[in-house]
PDB file of N, CA, C and O in Angstrom:
ATOM      1  N   MET A   1       0.905  13.716  55.082  1.00  0.00           N
ATOM      2  CA  MET A   1       1.894  12.828  54.508  1.00  0.00           C
ATOM      3  C   MET A   1       1.200  11.525  54.102  1.00  0.00           C
ATOM      4  O   MET A   1       0.435  10.948  54.875  1.00  0.00           O
ATOM      5  N   THR A   2       1.480  11.077  52.882  1.00  0.00           N
ATOM      6  CA  THR A   2       0.857   9.879  52.361  1.00  0.00           C
ATOM      7  C   THR A   2       1.930   8.845  52.051  1.00  0.00           C
ATOM      8  O   THR A   2       3.009   9.177  51.561  1.00  0.00           O
ATOM      9  N   SER A   3       1.618   7.588  52.344  1.00  0.00           N
ATOM     10  CA  SER A   3       2.554   6.496  52.095  1.00  0.00           C
ATOM     11  C   SER A   3       2.268   5.875  50.730  1.00  0.00           C
ATOM     12  O   SER A   3       1.117   5.616  50.380  1.00  0.00           O
ATOM     13  N   TYR A   4       3.338   5.640  49.965  1.00  0.00           N
ATOM     14  CA  TYR A   4       3.235   5.042  48.644  1.00  0.00           C
ATOM     15  C   TYR A   4       4.177   3.852  48.545  1.00  0.00           C
ATOM     16  O   TYR A   4       5.186   3.787  49.247  1.00  0.00           O
ATOM     17  N   TYR A   5       3.838   2.908  47.664  1.00  0.00           N
ATOM     18  CA  TYR A   5       4.738   1.787  47.391  1.00  0.00           C
ATOM     19  C   TYR A   5       5.052   1.780  45.909  1.00  0.00           C
ATOM     20  O   TYR A   5       4.184   2.019  45.070  1.00  0.00           O
ATOM     21  N   ASP A   6       6.303   1.505  45.605  1.00  0.00           N
ATOM     22  CA  ASP A   6       6.770   1.446  44.234  1.00  0.00           C
ATOM     23  C   ASP A   6       7.753   0.283  44.130  1.00  0.00           C
ATOM     24  O   ASP A   6       8.595   0.112  45.012  1.00  0.00           O
ATOM     25  N   ASP A   7       7.664  -0.520  43.067  1.00  0.00           N
ATOM     26  CA  ASP A   7       8.568  -1.655  42.895  1.00  0.00           C
ATOM     27  C   ASP A   7      10.015  -1.222  42.681  1.00  0.00           C
ATOM     28  O   ASP A   7      10.928  -2.033  42.835  1.00  0.00           O
ATOM     29  N   ASN A   8      10.239   0.051  42.327  1.00  0.00           N
ATOM     30  CA  ASN A   8      11.595   0.562  42.166  1.00  0.00           C
ATOM     31  C   ASN A   8      12.225   0.935  43.506  1.00  0.00           C
ATOM     32  O   ASN A   8      13.399   0.651  43.745  1.00  0.00           O
ATOM     33  N   PHE A   9      11.444   1.569  44.374  1.00  0.00           N
ATOM     34  CA  PHE A   9      11.990   2.160  45.590  1.00  0.00           C
ATOM     35  C   PHE A   9      11.395   1.606  46.874  1.00  0.00           C
ATOM     36  O   PHE A   9      11.881   1.929  47.958  1.00  0.00           O
ATOM     37  N   GLY A  10      10.376   0.796  46.786  1.00  0.00           N
ATOM     38  CA  GLY A  10       9.738   0.259  47.984  1.00  0.00           C
ATOM     39  C   GLY A  10       8.762   1.250  48.588  1.00  0.00           C
ATOM     40  O   GLY A  10       8.149   2.050  47.881  1.00  0.00           O
ATOM     41  N   GLN A  11       8.627   1.186  49.900  1.00  0.00           N
ATOM     42  CA  GLN A  11       7.682   2.032  50.640  1.00  0.00           C
ATOM     43  C   GLN A  11       8.328   3.368  50.982  1.00  0.00           C
ATOM     44  O   GLN A  11       9.451   3.411  51.483  1.00  0.00           O
ATOM     45  N   TYR A  12       7.626   4.438  50.714  1.00  0.00           N
ATOM     46  CA  TYR A  12       8.137   5.739  51.123  1.00  0.00           C
ATOM     47  C   TYR A  12       6.998   6.719  51.317  1.00  0.00           C
ATOM     48  O   TYR A  12       5.883   6.520  50.834  1.00  0.00           O
ATOM     49  N   GLU A  13       7.312   7.785  52.040  1.00  0.00           N
ATOM     50  CA  GLU A  13       6.329   8.821  52.365  1.00  0.00           C
ATOM     51  C   GLU A  13       6.505   9.996  51.407  1.00  0.00           C
ATOM     52  O   GLU A  13       7.624  10.423  51.121  1.00  0.00           O
ATOM     53  N   ILE A  14       5.397  10.500  50.928  1.00  0.00           N
ATOM     54  CA  ILE A  14       5.443  11.664  50.053  1.00  0.00           C
ATOM     55  C   ILE A  14       4.866  12.846  50.815  1.00  0.00           C
ATOM     56  O   ILE A  14       3.718  12.832  51.261  1.00  0.00           O
ATOM     57  N   GLU A  15       5.698  13.866  50.949  1.00  0.00           N
ATOM     58  CA  GLU A  15       5.309  15.032  51.731  1.00  0.00           C
ATOM     59  C   GLU A  15       5.015  16.261  50.878  1.00  0.00           C
ATOM     60  O   GLU A  15       4.239  17.127  51.282  1.00  0.00           O
ATOM     61  N   SER A  16       5.635  16.340  49.699  1.00  0.00           N
ATOM     62  CA  SER A  16       5.478  17.560  48.907  1.00  0.00           C
ATOM     63  C   SER A  16       4.875  17.247  47.536  1.00  0.00           C
ATOM     64  O   SER A  16       4.876  16.107  47.073  1.00  0.00           O
ATOM     65  N   GLU A  17       4.375  18.278  46.925  1.00  0.00           N
ATOM     66  CA  GLU A  17       3.820  18.155  45.577  1.00  0.00           C
ATOM     67  C   GLU A  17       4.912  17.752  44.589  1.00  0.00           C
ATOM     68  O   GLU A  17       4.658  16.990  43.656  1.00  0.00           O
ATOM     69  N   GLU A  18       6.117  18.260  44.792  1.00  0.00           N
ATOM     70  CA  GLU A  18       7.247  17.926  43.925  1.00  0.00           C
ATOM     71  C   GLU A  18       7.567  16.419  43.999  1.00  0.00           C
ATOM     72  O   GLU A  18       7.821  15.781  42.977  1.00  0.00           O
ATOM     73  N   ASP A  19       7.550  15.869  45.210  1.00  0.00           N
ATOM     74  CA  ASP A  19       7.794  14.428  45.372  1.00  0.00           C
ATOM     75  C   ASP A  19       6.679  13.604  44.726  1.00  0.00           C
ATOM     76  O   ASP A  19       6.942  12.551  44.144  1.00  0.00           O
ATOM     77  N   LEU A  20       5.442  14.078  44.826  1.00  0.00           N
ATOM     78  CA  LEU A  20       4.319  13.383  44.213  1.00  0.00           C
ATOM     79  C   LEU A  20       4.447  13.401  42.682  1.00  0.00           C
ATOM     80  O   LEU A  20       4.159  12.403  42.022  1.00  0.00           O
ATOM     81  N   GLU A  21       4.873  14.518  42.133  1.00  0.00           N
ATOM     82  CA  GLU A  21       5.093  14.607  40.690  1.00  0.00           C
ATOM     83  C   GLU A  21       6.177  13.623  40.245  1.00  0.00           C
ATOM     84  O   GLU A  21       6.039  12.977  39.207  1.00  0.00           O
ATOM     85  N   PHE A  22       7.256  13.507  41.027  1.00  0.00           N
ATOM     86  CA  PHE A  22       8.318  12.557  40.714  1.00  0.00           C
ATOM     87  C   PHE A  22       7.782  11.132  40.754  1.00  0.00           C
ATOM     88  O   PHE A  22       8.078  10.334  39.865  1.00  0.00           O
ATOM     89  N   TYR A  23       6.996  10.807  41.777  1.00  0.00           N
ATOM     90  CA  TYR A  23       6.399   9.477  41.888  1.00  0.00           C
ATOM     91  C   TYR A  23       5.556   9.157  40.644  1.00  0.00           C
ATOM     92  O   TYR A  23       5.686   8.084  40.056  1.00  0.00           O
ATOM     93  N   LYS A  24       4.702  10.091  40.257  1.00  0.00           N
ATOM     94  CA  LYS A  24       3.841   9.884  39.087  1.00  0.00           C
ATOM     95  C   LYS A  24       4.667   9.744  37.813  1.00  0.00           C
ATOM     96  O   LYS A  24       4.349   8.923  36.953  1.00  0.00           O
ATOM     97  N   TYR A  25       5.723  10.540  37.690  1.00  0.00           N
ATOM     98  CA  TYR A  25       6.606  10.447  36.537  1.00  0.00           C
ATOM     99  C   TYR A  25       7.246   9.061  36.468  1.00  0.00           C
ATOM    100  O   TYR A  25       7.281   8.448  35.401  1.00  0.00           O
ATOM    101  N   MET A  26       7.748   8.568  37.590  1.00  0.00           N
ATOM    102  CA  MET A  26       8.373   7.243  37.630  1.00  0.00           C
ATOM    103  C   MET A  26       7.365   6.164  37.258  1.00  0.00           C
ATOM    104  O   MET A  26       7.707   5.224  36.540  1.00  0.00           O
ATOM    105  N   GLN A  27       6.143   6.280  37.729  1.00  0.00           N
ATOM    106  CA  GLN A  27       5.113   5.297  37.402  1.00  0.00           C
ATOM    107  C   GLN A  27       4.858   5.253  35.902  1.00  0.00           C
ATOM    108  O   GLN A  27       4.646   4.178  35.341  1.00  0.00           O
ATOM    109  N   GLN A  28       4.876   6.406  35.251  1.00  0.00           N
ATOM    110  CA  GLN A  28       4.650   6.464  33.809  1.00  0.00           C
ATOM    111  C   GLN A  28       5.791   5.826  33.027  1.00  0.00           C
ATOM    112  O   GLN A  28       5.571   5.282  31.945  1.00  0.00           O
ATOM    113  N   MET A  29       7.003   5.885  33.562  1.00  0.00           N
ATOM    114  CA  MET A  29       8.186   5.359  32.878  1.00  0.00           C
ATOM    115  C   MET A  29       8.359   3.853  33.092  1.00  0.00           C
ATOM    116  O   MET A  29       9.083   3.197  32.343  1.00  0.00           O
ATOM    117  N   ASN A  30       7.698   3.314  34.105  1.00  0.00           N
ATOM    118  CA  ASN A  30       7.847   1.893  34.430  1.00  0.00           C
ATOM    119  C   ASN A  30       7.321   0.995  33.324  1.00  0.00           C
ATOM    120  O   ASN A  30       6.432   1.368  32.558  1.00  0.00           O
ATOM    121  N   VAL A  31       7.896  -0.203  33.263  1.00  0.00           N
ATOM    122  CA  VAL A  31       7.407  -1.247  32.369  1.00  0.00           C
ATOM    123  C   VAL A  31       7.156  -2.502  33.203  1.00  0.00           C
ATOM    124  O   VAL A  31       7.768  -2.697  34.254  1.00  0.00           O
ATOM    125  N   LYS A  32       6.269  -3.330  32.730  1.00  0.00           N
ATOM    126  CA  LYS A  32       5.986  -4.575  33.430  1.00  0.00           C
ATOM    127  C   LYS A  32       7.039  -5.602  33.030  1.00  0.00           C
ATOM    128  O   LYS A  32       7.214  -5.883  31.844  1.00  0.00           O
ATOM    129  N   LYS A  33       7.739  -6.163  34.010  1.00  0.00           N
ATOM    130  CA  LYS A  33       8.746  -7.192  33.758  1.00  0.00           C
ATOM    131  C   LYS A  33       8.768  -8.160  34.918  1.00  0.00           C
ATOM    132  O   LYS A  33       8.109  -7.949  35.935  1.00  0.00           O
ATOM    133  N   PHE A  34       9.530  -9.222  34.755  1.00  0.00           N
ATOM    134  CA  PHE A  34       9.734 -10.174  35.829  1.00  0.00           C
ATOM    135  C   PHE A  34      11.074  -9.885  36.479  1.00  0.00           C
ATOM    136  O   PHE A  34      12.093  -9.779  35.797  1.00  0.00           O
ATOM    137  N   CYS A  35      11.073  -9.759  37.789  1.00  0.00           N
ATOM    138  CA  CYS A  35      12.297  -9.524  38.541  1.00  0.00           C
ATOM    139  C   CYS A  35      13.229 -10.718  38.355  1.00  0.00           C
ATOM    140  O   CYS A  35      12.806 -11.867  38.484  1.00  0.00           O
ATOM    141  N   VAL A  36      14.479 -10.447  38.057  1.00  0.00           N
ATOM    142  CA  VAL A  36      15.472 -11.500  37.865  1.00  0.00           C
ATOM    143  C   VAL A  36      15.732 -12.251  39.168  1.00  0.00           C
ATOM    144  O   VAL A  36      16.076 -13.433  39.149  1.00  0.00           O
ATOM    145  N   GLY A  37      15.567 -11.568  40.298  1.00  0.00           N
ATOM    146  CA  GLY A  37      15.843 -12.191  41.583  1.00  0.00           C
ATOM    147  C   GLY A  37      14.746 -13.113  42.066  1.00  0.00           C
ATOM    148  O   GLY A  37      15.011 -14.260  42.425  1.00  0.00           O
ATOM    149  N   CYS A  38      13.513 -12.626  42.079  1.00  0.00           N
ATOM    150  CA  CYS A  38      12.420 -13.403  42.675  1.00  0.00           C
ATOM    151  C   CYS A  38      11.422 -13.922  41.649  1.00  0.00           C
ATOM    152  O   CYS A  38      10.594 -14.775  41.969  1.00  0.00           O
ATOM    153  N   GLY A  39      11.490 -13.423  40.431  1.00  0.00           N
ATOM    154  CA  GLY A  39      10.579 -13.875  39.394  1.00  0.00           C
ATOM    155  C   GLY A  39       9.201 -13.248  39.463  1.00  0.00           C
ATOM    156  O   GLY A  39       8.320 -13.597  38.677  1.00  0.00           O
ATOM    157  N   MET A  40       9.003 -12.324  40.396  1.00  0.00           N
ATOM    158  CA  MET A  40       7.701 -11.690  40.550  1.00  0.00           C
ATOM    159  C   MET A  40       7.468 -10.679  39.423  1.00  0.00           C
ATOM    160  O   MET A  40       8.397  -9.997  38.989  1.00  0.00           O
ATOM    161  N   SER A  41       6.245 -10.593  38.964  1.00  0.00           N
ATOM    162  CA  SER A  41       5.880  -9.596  37.968  1.00  0.00           C
ATOM    163  C   SER A  41       5.819  -8.242  38.660  1.00  0.00           C
ATOM    164  O   SER A  41       5.062  -8.063  39.614  1.00  0.00           O
ATOM    165  N   VAL A  42       6.615  -7.286  38.181  1.00  0.00           N
ATOM    166  CA  VAL A  42       6.718  -5.981  38.823  1.00  0.00           C
ATOM    167  C   VAL A  42       6.679  -4.872  37.781  1.00  0.00           C
ATOM    168  O   VAL A  42       6.887  -5.112  36.592  1.00  0.00           O
ATOM    169  N   GLN A  43       6.413  -3.668  38.237  1.00  0.00           N
ATOM    170  CA  GLN A  43       6.461  -2.467  37.412  1.00  0.00           C
ATOM    171  C   GLN A  43       7.732  -1.719  37.794  1.00  0.00           C
ATOM    172  O   GLN A  43       7.771  -1.053  38.828  1.00  0.00           O
ATOM    173  N   ILE A  44       8.780  -1.823  36.960  1.00  0.00           N
ATOM    174  CA  ILE A  44      10.054  -1.175  37.267  1.00  0.00           C
ATOM    175  C   ILE A  44      10.586  -0.458  36.032  1.00  0.00           C
ATOM    176  O   ILE A  44      10.052  -0.604  34.933  1.00  0.00           O
ATOM    177  N   GLN A  45      11.635   0.308  36.232  1.00  0.00           N
ATOM    178  CA  GLN A  45      12.271   1.028  35.142  1.00  0.00           C
ATOM    179  C   GLN A  45      12.836   0.035  34.120  1.00  0.00           C
ATOM    180  O   GLN A  45      13.289  -1.046  34.496  1.00  0.00           O
ATOM    181  N   PRO A  46      12.812   0.392  32.840  1.00  0.00           N
ATOM    182  CA  PRO A  46      13.275  -0.533  31.803  1.00  0.00           C
ATOM    183  C   PRO A  46      14.702  -1.032  32.009  1.00  0.00           C
ATOM    184  O   PRO A  46      15.020  -2.163  31.644  1.00  0.00           O
ATOM    185  N   GLN A  47      15.563  -0.202  32.589  1.00  0.00           N
ATOM    186  CA  GLN A  47      16.952  -0.577  32.771  1.00  0.00           C
ATOM    187  C   GLN A  47      17.196  -1.399  34.045  1.00  0.00           C
ATOM    188  O   GLN A  47      18.307  -1.886  34.250  1.00  0.00           O
ATOM    189  N   TYR A  48      16.184  -1.561  34.899  1.00  0.00           N
ATOM    190  CA  TYR A  48      16.336  -2.314  36.138  1.00  0.00           C
ATOM    191  C   TYR A  48      16.067  -3.798  35.887  1.00  0.00           C
ATOM    192  O   TYR A  48      15.242  -4.158  35.048  1.00  0.00           O
ATOM    193  N   ALA A  49      16.771  -4.647  36.623  1.00  0.00           N
ATOM    194  CA  ALA A  49      16.556  -6.087  36.539  1.00  0.00           C
ATOM    195  C   ALA A  49      15.902  -6.634  37.801  1.00  0.00           C
ATOM    196  O   ALA A  49      15.274  -7.692  37.765  1.00  0.00           O
ATOM    197  N   TYR A  50      16.046  -5.920  38.918  1.00  0.00           N
ATOM    198  CA  TYR A  50      15.578  -6.411  40.216  1.00  0.00           C
ATOM    199  C   TYR A  50      14.540  -5.477  40.818  1.00  0.00           C
ATOM    200  O   TYR A  50      14.613  -4.260  40.649  1.00  0.00           O
ATOM    201  N   CYS A  51      13.571  -6.057  41.522  1.00  0.00           N
ATOM    202  CA  CYS A  51      12.604  -5.257  42.275  1.00  0.00           C
ATOM    203  C   CYS A  51      13.306  -4.686  43.509  1.00  0.00           C
ATOM    204  O   CYS A  51      14.435  -5.065  43.820  1.00  0.00           O
ATOM    205  N   ASN A  52      12.640  -3.786  44.196  1.00  0.00           N
ATOM    206  CA  ASN A  52      13.228  -3.147  45.362  1.00  0.00           C
ATOM    207  C   ASN A  52      13.627  -4.148  46.444  1.00  0.00           C
ATOM    208  O   ASN A  52      14.706  -4.029  47.025  1.00  0.00           O
ATOM    209  N   GLY A  53      12.775  -5.128  46.721  1.00  0.00           N
ATOM    210  CA  GLY A  53      13.078  -6.099  47.770  1.00  0.00           C
ATOM    211  C   GLY A  53      14.339  -6.889  47.475  1.00  0.00           C
ATOM    212  O   GLY A  53      15.169  -7.083  48.363  1.00  0.00           O
ATOM    213  N   CYS A  54      14.494  -7.346  46.249  1.00  0.00           N
ATOM    214  CA  CYS A  54      15.699  -8.101  45.867  1.00  0.00           C
ATOM    215  C   CYS A  54      16.924  -7.191  45.842  1.00  0.00           C
ATOM    216  O   CYS A  54      18.001  -7.586  46.289  1.00  0.00           O
ATOM    217  N   ALA A  55      16.762  -5.977  45.324  1.00  0.00           N
ATOM    218  CA  ALA A  55      17.887  -5.041  45.274  1.00  0.00           C
ATOM    219  C   ALA A  55      18.370  -4.713  46.689  1.00  0.00           C
ATOM    220  O   ALA A  55      19.576  -4.641  46.924  1.00  0.00           O
ATOM    221  N   ASP A  56      17.444  -4.514  47.633  1.00  0.00           N
ATOM    222  CA  ASP A  56      17.837  -4.258  49.022  1.00  0.00           C
ATOM    223  C   ASP A  56      18.641  -5.414  49.587  1.00  0.00           C
ATOM    224  O   ASP A  56      19.654  -5.201  50.253  1.00  0.00           O
ATOM    225  N   GLN A  57      18.198  -6.634  49.327  1.00  0.00           N
ATOM    226  CA  GLN A  57      18.897  -7.807  49.844  1.00  0.00           C
ATOM    227  C   GLN A  57      20.298  -7.914  49.240  1.00  0.00           C
ATOM    228  O   GLN A  57      21.258  -8.206  49.953  1.00  0.00           O
ATOM    229  N   ILE A  58      20.418  -7.684  47.961  1.00  0.00           N
ATOM    230  CA  ILE A  58      21.715  -7.741  47.294  1.00  0.00           C
ATOM    231  C   ILE A  58      22.638  -6.658  47.847  1.00  0.00           C
ATOM    232  O   ILE A  58      23.820  -6.912  48.078  1.00  0.00           O
ATOM    233  N   GLU A  59      22.107  -5.451  48.062  1.00  0.00           N
ATOM    234  CA  GLU A  59      22.910  -4.354  48.595  1.00  0.00           C
ATOM    235  C   GLU A  59      23.420  -4.641  50.006  1.00  0.00           C
ATOM    236  O   GLU A  59      24.454  -4.109  50.409  1.00  0.00           O
ATOM    237  N   ARG A  60      22.704  -5.475  50.757  1.00  0.00           N
ATOM    238  CA  ARG A  60      23.144  -5.867  52.100  1.00  0.00           C
ATOM    239  C   ARG A  60      24.148  -7.016  52.064  1.00  0.00           C
ATOM    240  O   ARG A  60      24.619  -7.467  53.108  1.00  0.00           O
ATOM    241  N   GLY A  61      24.473  -7.484  50.869  1.00  0.00           N
ATOM    242  CA  GLY A  61      25.457  -8.553  50.746  1.00  0.00           C
ATOM    243  C   GLY A  61      24.865  -9.937  50.645  1.00  0.00           C
ATOM    244  O   GLY A  61      25.605 -10.920  50.677  1.00  0.00           O
ATOM    245  N   GLY A  62      23.559 -10.050  50.524  1.00  0.00           N
ATOM    246  CA  GLY A  62      22.913 -11.353  50.429  1.00  0.00           C
ATOM    247  C   GLY A  62      22.834 -11.828  48.986  1.00  0.00           C
ATOM    248  O   GLY A  62      22.920 -11.032  48.051  1.00  0.00           O
ATOM    249  N   ASP A  63      22.673 -13.100  48.822  1.00  0.00           N
ATOM    250  CA  ASP A  63      22.462 -13.693  47.508  1.00  0.00           C
ATOM    251  C   ASP A  63      21.026 -14.178  47.432  1.00  0.00           C
ATOM    252  O   ASP A  63      20.461 -14.614  48.435  1.00  0.00           O
ATOM    253  N   ILE A  64      20.434 -14.106  46.252  1.00  0.00           N
ATOM    254  CA  ILE A  64      19.041 -14.481  46.075  1.00  0.00           C
ATOM    255  C   ILE A  64      18.955 -15.551  44.993  1.00  0.00           C
ATOM    256  O   ILE A  64      19.411 -15.352  43.868  1.00  0.00           O
ATOM    257  N   TRP A  65      18.369 -16.678  45.347  1.00  0.00           N
ATOM    258  CA  TRP A  65      18.134 -17.739  44.369  1.00  0.00           C
ATOM    259  C   TRP A  65      16.762 -18.327  44.606  1.00  0.00           C
ATOM    260  O   TRP A  65      16.378 -18.558  45.753  1.00  0.00           O
ATOM    261  N   PRO A  66      16.016 -18.573  43.545  1.00  0.00           N
ATOM    262  CA  PRO A  66      14.737 -19.260  43.736  1.00  0.00           C
ATOM    263  C   PRO A  66      14.965 -20.682  44.233  1.00  0.00           C
ATOM    264  O   PRO A  66      15.971 -21.310  43.903  1.00  0.00           O
ATOM    265  N   GLU A  67      14.028 -21.181  45.024  1.00  0.00           N
ATOM    266  CA  GLU A  67      14.046 -22.583  45.429  1.00  0.00           C
ATOM    267  C   GLU A  67      13.537 -23.408  44.257  1.00  0.00           C
ATOM    268  O   GLU A  67      12.622 -22.980  43.553  1.00  0.00           O
ATOM    269  N   PHE A  68      14.111 -24.572  44.038  1.00  0.00           N
ATOM    270  CA  PHE A  68      13.698 -25.429  42.940  1.00  0.00           C
ATOM    271  C   PHE A  68      13.156 -26.751  43.453  1.00  0.00           C
ATOM    272  O   PHE A  68      13.631 -27.284  44.456  1.00  0.00           O
ATOM    273  N   ASP A  69      12.161 -27.272  42.757  1.00  0.00           N
ATOM    274  CA  ASP A  69      11.609 -28.584  43.064  1.00  0.00           C
ATOM    275  C   ASP A  69      12.665 -29.630  42.720  1.00  0.00           C
ATOM    276  O   ASP A  69      13.186 -29.645  41.605  1.00  0.00           O
ATOM    277  N   SER A  70      12.977 -30.496  43.668  1.00  0.00           N
ATOM    278  CA  SER A  70      14.041 -31.475  43.453  1.00  0.00           C
ATOM    279  C   SER A  70      13.677 -32.511  42.387  1.00  0.00           C
ATOM    280  O   SER A  70      14.567 -33.120  41.793  1.00  0.00           O
ATOM    281  N   LYS A  71      12.391 -32.718  42.140  1.00  0.00           N
ATOM    282  CA  LYS A  71      11.968 -33.713  41.146  1.00  0.00           C
ATOM    283  C   LYS A  71      11.874 -33.133  39.738  1.00  0.00           C
ATOM    284  O   LYS A  71      12.324 -33.754  38.775  1.00  0.00           O
ATOM    285  N   THR A  72      11.289 -31.944  39.620  1.00  0.00           N
ATOM    286  CA  THR A  72      11.057 -31.368  38.293  1.00  0.00           C
ATOM    287  C   THR A  72      12.132 -30.366  37.882  1.00  0.00           C
ATOM    288  O   THR A  72      12.320 -30.106  36.694  1.00  0.00           O
ATOM    289  N   GLY A  73      12.836 -29.804  38.861  1.00  0.00           N
ATOM    290  CA  GLY A  73      13.841 -28.786  38.557  1.00  0.00           C
ATOM    291  C   GLY A  73      13.258 -27.418  38.275  1.00  0.00           C
ATOM    292  O   GLY A  73      13.988 -26.489  37.930  1.00  0.00           O
ATOM    293  N   LYS A  74      11.927 -27.283  38.421  1.00  0.00           N
ATOM    294  CA  LYS A  74      11.269 -26.005  38.163  1.00  0.00           C
ATOM    295  C   LYS A  74      11.229 -25.174  39.445  1.00  0.00           C
ATOM    296  O   LYS A  74      11.212 -25.723  40.547  1.00  0.00           O
ATOM    297  N   PRO A  75      11.213 -23.833  39.295  1.00  0.00           N
ATOM    298  CA  PRO A  75      11.130 -22.980  40.488  1.00  0.00           C
ATOM    299  C   PRO A  75       9.839 -23.232  41.263  1.00  0.00           C
ATOM    300  O   PRO A  75       8.790 -23.480  40.670  1.00  0.00           O
ATOM    301  N   LEU A  76       9.923 -23.168  42.583  1.00  0.00           N
ATOM    302  CA  LEU A  76       8.752 -23.295  43.442  1.00  0.00           C
ATOM    303  C   LEU A  76       8.097 -21.937  43.599  1.00  0.00           C
ATOM    304  O   LEU A  76       8.780 -20.917  43.686  1.00  0.00           O
ATOM    305  N   TYR A  77       6.769 -21.924  43.634  1.00  0.00           N
ATOM    306  CA  TYR A  77       6.024 -20.691  43.827  1.00  0.00           C
ATOM    307  C   TYR A  77       5.370 -20.686  45.197  1.00  0.00           C
ATOM    308  O   TYR A  77       5.202 -21.734  45.821  1.00  0.00           O
ATOM    309  N   ASP A  78       4.997 -19.478  45.667  1.00  0.00           N
ATOM    310  CA  ASP A  78       4.321 -19.369  46.947  1.00  0.00           C
ATOM    311  C   ASP A  78       2.888 -19.900  46.817  1.00  0.00           C
ATOM    312  O   ASP A  78       2.481 -20.354  45.747  1.00  0.00           O
ATOM    313  N   GLU A  79       2.134 -19.837  47.912  1.00  0.00           N
ATOM    314  CA  GLU A  79       0.778 -20.397  47.943  1.00  0.00           C
ATOM    315  C   GLU A  79      -0.151 -19.765  46.912  1.00  0.00           C
ATOM    316  O   GLU A  79      -1.077 -20.420  46.432  1.00  0.00           O
ATOM    317  N   ASP A  80       0.083 -18.504  46.568  1.00  0.00           N
ATOM    318  CA  ASP A  80      -0.768 -17.807  45.604  1.00  0.00           C
ATOM    319  C   ASP A  80      -0.265 -17.943  44.173  1.00  0.00           C
ATOM    320  O   ASP A  80      -0.863 -17.389  43.251  1.00  0.00           O
ATOM    321  N   ASP A  81       0.829 -18.675  43.978  1.00  0.00           N
ATOM    322  CA  ASP A  81       1.447 -18.819  42.655  1.00  0.00           C
ATOM    323  C   ASP A  81       1.795 -17.475  42.033  1.00  0.00           C
ATOM    324  O   ASP A  81       1.687 -17.306  40.819  1.00  0.00           O
ATOM    325  N   THR A  82       2.211 -16.517  42.856  1.00  0.00           N
ATOM    326  CA  THR A  82       2.518 -15.198  42.333  1.00  0.00           C
ATOM    327  C   THR A  82       4.005 -14.895  42.311  1.00  0.00           C
ATOM    328  O   THR A  82       4.435 -14.019  41.559  1.00  0.00           O
ATOM    329  N   MET A  83       4.806 -15.591  43.110  1.00  0.00           N
ATOM    330  CA  MET A  83       6.236 -15.321  43.103  1.00  0.00           C
ATOM    331  C   MET A  83       7.012 -16.548  43.555  1.00  0.00           C
ATOM    332  O   MET A  83       6.484 -17.437  44.223  1.00  0.00           O
ATOM    333  N   TYR A  84       8.272 -16.566  43.172  1.00  0.00           N
ATOM    334  CA  TYR A  84       9.129 -17.678  43.560  1.00  0.00           C
ATOM    335  C   TYR A  84       9.337 -17.711  45.072  1.00  0.00           C
ATOM    336  O   TYR A  84       9.339 -16.676  45.738  1.00  0.00           O
ATOM    337  N   VAL A  85       9.512 -18.917  45.595  1.00  0.00           N
ATOM    338  CA  VAL A  85       9.966 -19.084  46.973  1.00  0.00           C
ATOM    339  C   VAL A  85      11.471 -18.863  46.937  1.00  0.00           C
ATOM    340  O   VAL A  85      12.168 -19.513  46.158  1.00  0.00           O
ATOM    341  N   LEU A  86      11.977 -17.970  47.757  1.00  0.00           N
ATOM    342  CA  LEU A  86      13.388 -17.600  47.704  1.00  0.00           C
ATOM    343  C   LEU A  86      14.186 -18.193  48.840  1.00  0.00           C
ATOM    344  O   LEU A  86      13.683 -18.373  49.949  1.00  0.00           O
ATOM    345  N   ARG A  87      15.415 -18.491  48.554  1.00  0.00           N
ATOM    346  CA  ARG A  87      16.396 -18.810  49.581  1.00  0.00           C
ATOM    347  C   ARG A  87      17.365 -17.653  49.579  1.00  0.00           C
ATOM    348  O   ARG A  87      17.998 -17.365  48.564  1.00  0.00           O
ATOM    349  N   ILE A  88      17.482 -16.993  50.706  1.00  0.00           N
ATOM    350  CA  ILE A  88      18.347 -15.815  50.803  1.00  0.00           C
ATOM    351  C   ILE A  88      19.528 -16.160  51.688  1.00  0.00           C
ATOM    352  O   ILE A  88      19.365 -16.623  52.816  1.00  0.00           O
ATOM    353  N   TYR A  89      20.718 -15.928  51.160  1.00  0.00           N
ATOM    354  CA  TYR A  89      21.949 -16.246  51.863  1.00  0.00           C
ATOM    355  C   TYR A  89      22.670 -14.987  52.275  1.00  0.00           C
ATOM    356  O   TYR A  89      22.830 -14.055  51.486  1.00  0.00           O
ATOM    357  N   GLY A  90      23.104 -14.969  53.518  1.00  0.00           N
ATOM    358  CA  GLY A  90      23.944 -13.860  53.982  1.00  0.00           C
ATOM    359  C   GLY A  90      23.201 -12.568  54.083  1.00  0.00           C
ATOM    360  O   GLY A  90      21.975 -12.537  54.192  1.00  0.00           O
ATOM    361  N   GLY A  91      23.954 -11.504  54.047  1.00  0.00           N
ATOM    362  CA  GLY A  91      23.383 -10.166  54.123  1.00  0.00           C
ATOM    363  C   GLY A  91      23.252  -9.703  55.550  1.00  0.00           C
ATOM    364  O   GLY A  91      23.260 -10.497  56.490  1.00  0.00           O
ATOM    365  N   LYS A  92      23.130  -8.397  55.690  1.00  0.00           N
ATOM    366  CA  LYS A  92      23.007  -7.760  57.004  1.00  0.00           C
ATOM    367  C   LYS A  92      21.732  -6.956  57.048  1.00  0.00           C
ATOM    368  O   LYS A  92      21.362  -6.327  56.056  1.00  0.00           O
ATOM    369  N   ASP A  93      21.057  -6.963  58.171  1.00  0.00           N
ATOM    370  CA  ASP A  93      19.835  -6.155  58.339  1.00  0.00           C
ATOM    371  C   ASP A  93      20.163  -4.764  58.791  1.00  0.00           C
ATOM    372  O   ASP A  93      19.261  -3.948  58.983  1.00  0.00           O
TER     373      ASP A  93
END
C-alpha cells in the first residue's frame, strides 16, 4: 500500500492498480490554480475552487478568510511566502 497526496482529495492510500489508474487520470485532468480559500497555488480540477484542506474545513462548518495586514490591507503570507495566513472560524473536528 502506497500513500499519495492530491490537492483534490488530500492524503489517501492506494491499494489497487485500478485506484492508481484513477489517481493518475485525476492528475492529468488537474490545472494549476489558486485556491479561493487559502490562496495557495494548487493542482485541482478545473471546476473546483477550493483545495482539499479548505474544502474539508468548509464541510465541517468552518469559515475561511485570509488574514490581512491592518496597514496595507493586503493578505498576509506564511514564512515561506507560499500561502495566506488563515483565520478559521467554527467547524467541527
